[in-house]
N, C-alpha and C positions, 0 to 999 in steps of 0.2 A: 764472020760469025757462021757458024755451021747450023743450018736448019736441018735437023734430022727428024726422023719420024717420031721420036720421043717428044720433042718439043711440040710438034703438030698434035700429037695425042694429048699432051697436057693442055694445050690451048683448047682443043675440042672438049676435053673433060671439064675444063674450067667454064667454057661457054655453056655446056649442058648443066653444070652446077648452078650457074647464074640464072639460066632460063628456069630451071626447077625451083630455085629460091624465089624468083620473081613470080612464078605461077602459083606455087603452093604455100610457101613459108611467109613471103612478104605480106600477102593479104591477111593472113592470120595474125601476124605481129602488128600490122597496121590497125586491125580491128581491136586488138587488145589495147594498143596505145590510145585509140579513140575512146574505148570504154573507160580506161583509167583517167583520161583527160576529162571525160564527162563526170566521173565520180569525184574527181578533184574539184571541178567547177561546182558540182552540187554541194560538196563539203564547204567550199568557200562561201557559197550563197547561204547555206545553213548557218555558218558562223556569222555572216553579216546579219541575218535574220535574228540570230541569238543576241548579237550586240544591240540591235534595235529593240528587241523585246526587253533586254536588260535595262536599257535606258528608259523605256516606257514603265517598267516595273519600279525603277528608282523614282521616277516622277510620281507614279501612283502611291508609292510608299510615303513620299514627302507630303502629298495631298492628304493621305489618310492620317498621318501623324498630326498635321495641322488641324484637320477636322476633329481628331480626338482631343487635341489640346483645347480647341474651341468648346467642344461639348463638356470637357472637364471644367473649364472656366464657368460655363453656364450652370452646371450642376453645383459648383461651389457657391456661385452668387445666389442661386435659389436656396441653398442650404443656409446661407447667411441671412437671407430675407426671412426664412422660416424661423431661424433662431431668434431674430429680432422680434418677430410676431409673438413667439412663445414667451419671450422675456416680458413684452408689454402686457400680454394676457396675465402672466403671473403677477406683475406689478398691480394690475387692476384688481385681480382677485385678492391680493394681499391688502390693498387699500380697503376694499369692501369688507374683508374679514376684520381689519383693524377698526373700521368705523362701527361694525356690528359689536365687536368686543367693547369698544369705548361706550357705545350706547347702553350695552348691558351693564357695564360697570357704573355708569352714571345713574341708571335706574336703581341698581342695588344700593348705591350710596344714598340716593333719595329715600329709599325704603328704610335704610338703617337710620338716617337722620329723623325720619318721621317716627320710627319706633323709639328712638332715644328721646325725642321731644315728648312723646306720650308718656314714656316711663318717668321722665323728669317731672312732668306735670303731676303724675300720680304721687311721686315721692314728696314733691313740694306740698301737695294738698294733704298728704298724710302728716308731714311735719307741722304744717299750719294747724291741723286739727289737734295734734298732740300738744302743740304750744298753747292753743286756746284752752284745752282741757286743764293744762297746768295753771294758766292764768286764772281761769274761772274757779278752779278748785271745786268743782261740782260736777255732777254727772251731766254729760253732754249728750244731746240727741245726735248721734253720729250721722243718721240718715239726713236730717234737716241740714246740718252743717256741711255734709258732703255735697248736697245740691248747691249750696251757696259757694263752696270752694270750686265746684265744677264750673259754675258761671264765671268765677274770677279767672280760672285757668283758660276758659274759652276766650276771655278778653285778652289774655296774655298772648 
């Protein structure tokens, strides 16, 4: 092998290039790689935090849905209780109104019966008076006979 000046010059140039690269380029590249490594590590940590938060949010969602279902059930049961109360109140009011109408109808029937009885008594007394006039064939004192017939009607 021939070692000539060109080979020695190339070795020297290569050594200077390596020294220059190690002194000026390598620290810059090493710093960039460290920064990128740190950004990647931060990104992975953020992704893990995101996964944890997602799991927590899912858990919270399930809890909120369960709580909402429970509240809805309570509201429905309260509404059903209130409905039952309203129905019972309406039944009570209807019974009271029915009793009131029944009492009013009974009172009206009693009044009608009393009026009919009085009217029948008057008609009977009139018919008896007319019959007595026909039987006696004479003028009758209607006032005296009316008093007698009123007493008879009162006994009926």
